[in-house]
TIRO-835023 format. One record per residue: x, y, z of N, C-alpha, C in turn; residue in three letters. Coordinates in steps of 0.02 Angstrom, whole numbers, plus 50000, padded with zeros to 5 digits. Each point is the difference from the previous one (the first is absolute). Layout:
PT     n_X     n_Y     n_Z    ca_X    ca_Y    ca_Z     c_X     c_Y     c_Z   residuo
PT       X       Y       Z       X       Y       Z       X       Y       Z       ALA
...
END
This chain:
PT     n_X     n_Y     n_Z    ca_X    ca_Y    ca_Z     c_X     c_Y     c_Z   residuo
PT   57790   51181   40514   49966   49952   49957   49957   49952   50041       MET
PT   50027   49979   50058   49964   49953   50042   49933   50029   50023       ARG
PT   50001   50064   50020   49939   50034   50022   49949   50005   49944       GLN
PT   50023   50011   49940   49956   50004   49942   49966   49933   49987       LEU
PT   50039   49946   50005   49973   49933   49990   49948   49984   50053       ALA
PT   50015   50016   50062   49953   49988   50055   49936   50040   49990       LEU
PT   50007   50062   49980   49941   50042   49987   49956   49969   49946       ALA
PT   50031   49975   49948   49962   49969   49946   49965   49937   50024       LEU
PT   50033   49959   50040   49969   49941   50028   49939   50017   50043       LEU
PT   50007   50052   50040   49945   50021   50044   49943   50032   49961       LEU
PT   50017   50036   49947   49950   50035   49961   49961   49953   49953       GLU
PT   50033   49950   49974   49969   49956   49950   50010   49925   50017       ARG
PT   49977   49978   50058   50012   49930   50019   49970   49949   49951       PRO
PT   49946   50019   49967   49968   49954   49953   50045   49982   49942       VAL
PT   50046   50045   49982   50047   49985   49946   50047   49944   50018       TRP
PT   50017   49995   50064   50051   49953   50022   49972   49937   50031       PHE
PT   49937   49999   50017   49970   49942   50033   50009   49935   49961       ALA
PT   49994   50000   49934   50010   49937   49964   50071   49970   50006       PRO
PT   50048   50041   50020   50068   49975   50008   50008   49958   50063       LEU
PT   49959   50014   50050   50005   49964   50064   49959   49936   49995       VAL
PT   50034   49943   50007   49966   49936   49995   49984   49970   50068       THR
PT   50036   50020   50052   49991   49971   50066   50010   50054   50054       HIS
PT   49963   49993   50055   50009   50044   50057   50000   49957   50063       MET
PT   50042   50018   50047   50003   49965   50065   50007   50052   50054       ARG
PT   49968   49989   50057   50009   50045   50057   50070   49990   50030       PRO
PT   50022   50050   50036   50067   49999   50029   50012   49939   50044       LEU
PT   49949   49978   50036   50010   49942   50045   50011   49935   49961       GLU
PT   49992   50001   49934   50012   49940   49958   50060   50012   49954       ARG
PT   50049   50038   50023   50057   50017   49958   50042   49940   49980       ILE
PT   50006   49951   50044   50039   49940   49982   49967   49964   49941       ALA
PT   49935   49995   50001   49964   49970   49943   50010   50041   49937       GLU
PT   49998   50065   50007   50009   50044   49942   50069   49990   49968       ALA
PT   50051   49997   50042   50068   49989   49973   50006   49932   49967       PHE
PT   49969   49949   50028   50002   49933   49971   49966   50000   49931       SER
PT   49943   50032   49996   49964   50003   49935   50043   50036   49948       ILE
PT   50028   50057   50020   50040   50039   49952   50064   49963   49980       ALA
PT   50034   49971   50049   50063   49965   49986   49991   49941   49953       GLU
PT   49944   49965   50007   49988   49940   49960   49955   50012   49940       ASN
PT   49983   50063   49988   49954   50018   49946   49938   49955   50002       TYR
PT   49975   49989   50061   49944   49955   50011   49934   50034   49982       ALA
PT   49951   49960   49984   49931   50023   49990   49994   50054   49946       ASP
PT   50045   49999   49952   49997   50048   49945   50014   50072   50021       GLY
PT   50040   50008   50052   50013   50067   50026   50035   50044   49948       VAL
PT   49977   50062   49995   50032   50050   49959   50031   50052   50045       GLY
PT   49957   50040   50030   50021   50050   50050   49961   49986   50064       LYS
PT   50036   49996   50055   49970   49987   50064   50009   50060   50045       LEU
PT   49946   50021   50032   50002   50058   50045   49989   49975   50071       VAL
PT   50045   50020   50044   49992   49986   50072   49977   50064   50032       VAL
PT   49943   49995   50036   49972   50061   50029   49990   49995   50075       GLY
PT   49956   50041   50024   49984   50003   50071   49966   49935   50022       GLN
PT   50000   49986   50065   49966   49940   50025   49927   49999   49979       PRO
PT   49975   49941   49988   49930   49994   49981   49956   50018   50058       SER
PT   49940   50022   49986   49953   50020   50053   49958   49942   50024       SER
PT   50013   49940   49975   49962   49941   50020   50027   49970   50063       ARG
END
């Protein structure tokens, strides 16, 4: 089931994009946890990803 869900996410990312309200790069993980823990800034779903390229 997990593989099927992942395949669907990869195949149709536009369906799920509205669910993600915040994104943070991995190097800002402490900030991401603080936002999620405190439901700050209207967070719904927060995604932590690869380091930013900036």
